[in-house]
ZAMARGU-4260 file (C-alpha; in steps of 0.2 Angstrom, whole numbers, plus 5000, padded with zeros to 4 digits):
<rodrens>
0) 5876/5565/5076 | 5890/5562/5064 | 5904/5566/5076 | 5896/5553/5088 | 5895/5540/5075
5) 5913/5543/5070 | 5919/5542/5088 | 5909/5526/5091 | 5917/5518/5075 | 5934/5522/5082
10) 5930/5516/5099 | 5924/5500/5092 | 5940/5497/5082 | 5950/5501/5098 | 5939/5489/5108
15) 5941/5475/5095 | 5960/5478/5095 | 5960/5476/5114 | 5966/5494/5118 | 5950/5500/5125
20) 5938/5493/5138 | 5920/5491/5133 | 5915/5500/5149 | 5923/5516/5141 | 5913/5515/5125
25) 5898/5527/5123 | 5886/5513/5117 | 5868/5520/5119 | 5858/5533/5110 | 5840/5538/5108
30) 5833/5544/5091 | 5819/5556/5092 | 5808/5563/5078 | 5792/5561/5069 | 5787/5546/5059
35) 5795/5542/5043 | 5811/5553/5046 | 5823/5539/5045 | 5826/5532/5062 | 5826/5514/5057
40) 5836/5518/5042 | 5849/5527/5053 | 5850/5511/5064 | 5853/5500/5048 | 5866/5512/5041
45) 5875/5513/5058 | 5876/5494/5058 | 5883/5494/5040 | 5895/5508/5044 | 5902/5499/5059
50) 5902/5482/5050 | 5891/5473/5063 | 5875/5464/5062 | 5858/5473/5066 | 5846/5466/5078
55) 5830/5476/5075 | 5813/5475/5084 | 5800/5486/5091 | 5789/5487/5106 | 5774/5484/5095
60) 5782/5468/5089 | 5783/5463/5108 | 5765/5467/5111 | 5759/5457/5096 | 5768/5442/5102
65) 5757/5426/5104 | 5741/5432/5112 | 5748/5449/5118 | 5746/5445/5137 | 5759/5452/5149
70) 5768/5436/5150 | 5769/5435/5131 | 5776/5452/5129 | 5789/5450/5142 | 5794/5433/5134
75) 5796/5442/5117 | 5806/5456/5125 | 5818/5444/5133 | 5820/5434/5117 | 5826/5450/5108
80) 5838/5454/5121 | 5845/5436/5121 | 5847/5437/5102 | 5857/5454/5104 | 5868/5446/5117
85) 5871/5431/5107 | 5880/5441/5094 | 5898/5444/5097 | 5895/5463/5092 | 5879/5470/5086
90) 5868/5486/5085 | 5852/5482/5095 | 5838/5493/5088 | 5821/5495/5098 | 5808/5506/5089
95) 5793/5514/5096 | 5801/5515/5113 | 5787/5526/5120 | 5776/5511/5119 | 5782/5502/5135
100) 5773/5516/5145 | 5778/5523/5162 | 5777/5517/5179 | 5765/5526/5191 | 5755/5532/5177
105) 5739/5526/5185 | 5723/5519/5176 | 5718/5502/5171 | 5735/5497/5163 | 5746/5503/5178
110) 5751/5485/5183 | 5755/5480/5165 | 5765/5495/5161 | 5775/5494/5177 | 5780/5476/5174
115) 5785/5480/5156 | 5795/5495/5161 | 5803/5485/5176 | 5808/5471/5164 | 5815/5483/5151
120) 5826/5491/5165 | 5832/5474/5171 | 5837/5469/5153 | 5845/5485/5149 | 5855/5484/5165
125) 5860/5467/5160 | 5868/5474/5144 | 5881/5483/5154 | 5891/5468/5157 | 5888/5461/5139
130) 5902/5468/5128 | 5899/5472/5110 | 5880/5477/5111 | 5876/5495/5105 | 5859/5500/5111
135) 5849/5511/5099 | 5831/5517/5103 | 5818/5527/5093 | 5803/5537/5097 | 5792/5551/5091
140) 5785/5554/5109 | 5800/5555/5121 | 5789/5563/5134 | 5780/5547/5136 | 5795/5537/5141
145) 5798/5533/5159 | 5813/5544/5165 | 5822/5529/5172 | 5824/5522/5154 | 5832/5538/5148
150) 5845/5539/5162 | 5864/5537/5159 | 5869/5519/5156 | 5855/5516/5144 | 5851/5529/5131
155) 5865/5542/5135 | 5864/5552/5119 | 5848/5559/5112 | 5848/5564/5094 | 5833/5573/5085
160) 5830/5568/5068 | 5820/5579/5057 | 5816/5580/5039 | 5832/5578/5028 | 5840/5593/5021
165) 5846/5595/5002 | 5862/5586/5005 | 5854/5572/5015 | 5840/5570/5003 | 5853/5568/4989
170) 5862/5555/4999 | 5847/5545/5003 | 5841/5544/4985 | 5858/5540/4979 | 5859/5526/4992
175) 5842/5518/4986 | 5847/5520/4968 | 5864/5511/4971 | 5872/5527/4964 | 5866/5522/4947
180) 5860/5540/4943 | 5872/5555/4943 | 5870/5563/4960 | 5869/5581/4953 | 5855/5576/4942
185) 5846/5568/4956 | 5849/5584/4966 | 5842/5596/4953 | 5826/5585/4950 | 5822/5583/4969
190) 5827/5599/4978 | 5809/5604/4979 | 5804/5589/4990 | 5808/5598/5006 | 5794/5590/5016
195) 5798/5572/5010 | 5803/5560/5023 | 5816/5546/5020 | 5802/5534/5019 | 5794/5545/5005
200) 5810/5546/4996 | 5812/5527/4997 | 5794/5525/4989 | 5799/5537/4975 | 5814/5526/4971
205) 5804/5510/4971 | 5792/5519/4959 | 5806/5524/4947 | 5814/5507/4948 | 5797/5499/4943
210) 5796/5510/4928 | 5813/5505/4923 | 5809/5487/4924 | 5794/5489/4914 | 5805/5495/4900
215) 5818/5482/4903 | 5832/5494/4907 | 5842/5502/4921 | 5834/5517/4930 | 5837/5534/4923
220) 5834/5552/4929 | 5819/5552/4918 | 5811/5538/4928 | 5815/5549/4944 | 5806/5564/4936
225) 5791/5554/4930 | 5789/5547/4948 | 5788/5564/4956 | 5771/5570/4961 | 5762/5582/4950
230) 5762/5599/4956 | 5750/5614/4955 | 5755/5632/4954 | 5748/5642/4969 | 5741/5659/4966
235) 5751/5674/4973 | 5737/5678/4985 | 5738/5660/4992 | 5757/5661/4993 | 5756/5677/5003
240) 5743/5671/5015 | 5753/5655/5018 | 5769/5665/5021 | 5759/5676/5034 | 5752/5660/5042
245) 5770/5652/5044 | 5778/5668/5050 | 5764/5669/5063 | 5770/5652/5070 | 5788/5659/5070
250) 5785/5675/5079 | 5775/5667/5093 | 5787/5653/5094 | 5802/5665/5096 | 5792/5675/5109
255) 5789/5660/5120 | 5808/5657/5123 | 5804/5639/5124 | 5810/5633/5107 | 5826/5629/5099
260) 5832/5634/5081 | 5818/5637/5069 | 5817/5634/5050 | 5802/5640/5040 | 5800/5636/5021
265) 5787/5641/5008 | 5782/5633/4992 | 5775/5641/4976 | 5766/5625/4971 | 5758/5610/4980
270) 5758/5592/4976 | 5741/5584/4970 | 5745/5568/4978 | 5759/5560/4989 | 5769/5567/5003
275) 5766/5586/5000 | 5748/5586/4998 | 5740/5602/5004 | 5756/5609/5010 | 5761/5626/5005
280) 5773/5630/5019 | 5780/5622/5035 | 5789/5627/5051 | 5801/5616/5060 | 5807/5618/5078
285) 5809/5608/5094 | 5803/5613/5111 | 5818/5614/5123 | 5808/5605/5137 | 5805/5588/5128
290) 5807/5575/5141 | 5797/5583/5155 | 5786/5597/5148 | 5779/5609/5160 | 5762/5618/5160
295) 5770/5633/5152 | 5778/5622/5139 | 5761/5614/5134 | 5752/5631/5134 | 5766/5638/5122
300) 5764/5623/5111 | 5745/5627/5110 | 5749/5645/5107 | 5762/5642/5093 | 5750/5629/5085
305) 5736/5642/5084 | 5747/5657/5079 | 5746/5653/5060 | 5727/5655/5060 | 5729/5671/5071
310) 5742/5678/5060 | 5730/5677/5045 | 5716/5685/5055 | 5728/5699/5060 | 5734/5703/5042
315) 5720/5697/5030 | 5705/5700/5042 | 5700/5682/5042 | 5708/5665/5043 | 5707/5650/5030
320) 5705/5632/5032 | 5724/5629/5031 | 5727/5626/5050 | 5712/5614/5052 | 5702/5601/5044
325) 5713/5586/5046 | 5721/5575/5059 | 5738/5582/5062 | 5733/5600/5058 | 5737/5615/5069
330) 5720/5615/5077 | 5720/5596/5080 | 5737/5597/5089 | 5731/5611/5100 | 5715/5603/5104
335) 5724/5587/5109 | 5736/5595/5120 | 5722/5605/5129 | 5712/5589/5131 | 5727/5580/5139
340) 5730/5595/5150 | 5713/5593/5158 | 5710/5575/5157 | 5727/5567/5159 | 5738/5580/5168
345) 5727/5587/5181 | 5730/5605/5175 | 5711/5610/5175 | 5700/5617/5189 | 5701/5599/5197
350) 5717/5590/5200 | 5710/5573/5194 | 5715/5560/5182 | 5702/5555/5169 | 5710/5546/5155
355) 5727/5540/5149 | 5735/5553/5137 | 5738/5539/5124 | 5719/5536/5123 | 5716/5554/5119
360) 5714/5556/5100 | 5701/5561/5087 | 5689/5546/5093 | 5690/5550/5111 | 5674/5557/5119
365) 5677/5571/5132 | 5665/5571/5146 | 5653/5586/5143 | 5656/5595/5159 | 5675/5597/5154
370) 5672/5604/5137 | 5671/5621/5143 | 5688/5620/5151 | 5696/5614/5135 | 5688/5627/5125
375) 5694/5641/5137 | 5712/5635/5135 | 5711/5636/5116 | 5702/5653/5116 | 5714/5660/5128
380) 5730/5655/5119 | 5722/5660/5102 | 5718/5677/5109 | 5736/5678/5117 | 5744/5674/5100
385) 5733/5686/5091 | 5737/5700/5103 | 5755/5697/5101 | 5755/5697/5083 | 5744/5713/5082
390) 5757/5722/5092 | 5770/5715/5081 | 5760/5716/5064 | 5774/5727/5055 | 5787/5713/5059
395) 5775/5700/5054 | 5771/5707/5037 | 5790/5711/5034 | 5795/5693/5038 | 5781/5686/5027
400) 5787/5697/5012 | 5804/5691/5015 | 5798/5673/5015 | 5789/5675/4999 | 5805/5681/4991
405) 5818/5669/4999 | 5807/5654/5001 | 5817/5648/5016 | 5822/5657/5032 | 5831/5651/5048
410) 5831/5659/5066 | 5844/5654/5078 | 5839/5652/5097 | 5845/5667/5108 | 5853/5657/5122
415) 5855/5673/5132 | 5836/5675/5132 | 5832/5658/5137 | 5823/5654/5154
</rodrens>
């Protein structure tokens, strides 16, 4: 991403100097990543680095305009584009881009979604002839965006934004602290916050600044340390079980051939509150087929999600509650995908559309006659993950032992083995 930003800055300077036509500027990008990872922060930082204004909005803001009817949303959308066009040069940031929906999605909202998407396409097409507007979109569900929105001429570059690494975390904290605290001290105090998002880090700084204000002084490293969540040391048996769980995800992900590079991390303590609650380990990866997932991709996602629990059963003989029990857990993710396959994507016994995929969440009631198909998918993929890990048990235990020692491991995608 850094090379793209640097090239854009140079192109913008050349354009302002009159030595480069605007049509030759690479001026559109889509930011993809989970909530809180800094997509909005990136847009504001980009505008600051380029020295241009930021016009920021979101699909949710358009939908909330006036009474929220179709006409109200389209009017709000046009107003945002008009504001961006009115600037001589600006970064135009649209958050929650997946919220505009897809054409030909069927269902009760098909007319609404088609009109919204068509209006968005019309407005973005109009930006081609408007010099100086850099279009940045953000989403955590790129597969829900109409393919026409993603074509060249709109969001030409796609960047995945995950959790910040150690250097990025230091830079984010230093930025929010206005460099008032030595960066090395910040780094030493916060290197354990590996699952913290940029939003979490900003909250931590706010808490530290509030403590400093209470004492009528500038913020110090002690304020940062006192703002960190209290951590509880994990027993060795729990650490090993967690390592087995996470390495189960890794091995099944690698076997699928459908993921990019993988990073797995392990903690020896957990936070009693805040952003690392109940997290002793984590695996980060990205599916190769993100824009238009196939049935094989969806099944692989289910299998990978269930692999942690399967690994515990293979090695320890039983599984813990670590992969379930909460929204966003492994089991929740697997169940949701399986439900979408049957009810939304027509991938069950009957090729029929029952419900919009956006409506399928923890509160959605599945028709009783379809529960058996969903259960069958989950059971089959769990069994598949368990069989794979049983055959590769020696490697699973070796990787888990290495993770306990190293705390962090990376696995590079084998391009030659990709489908």
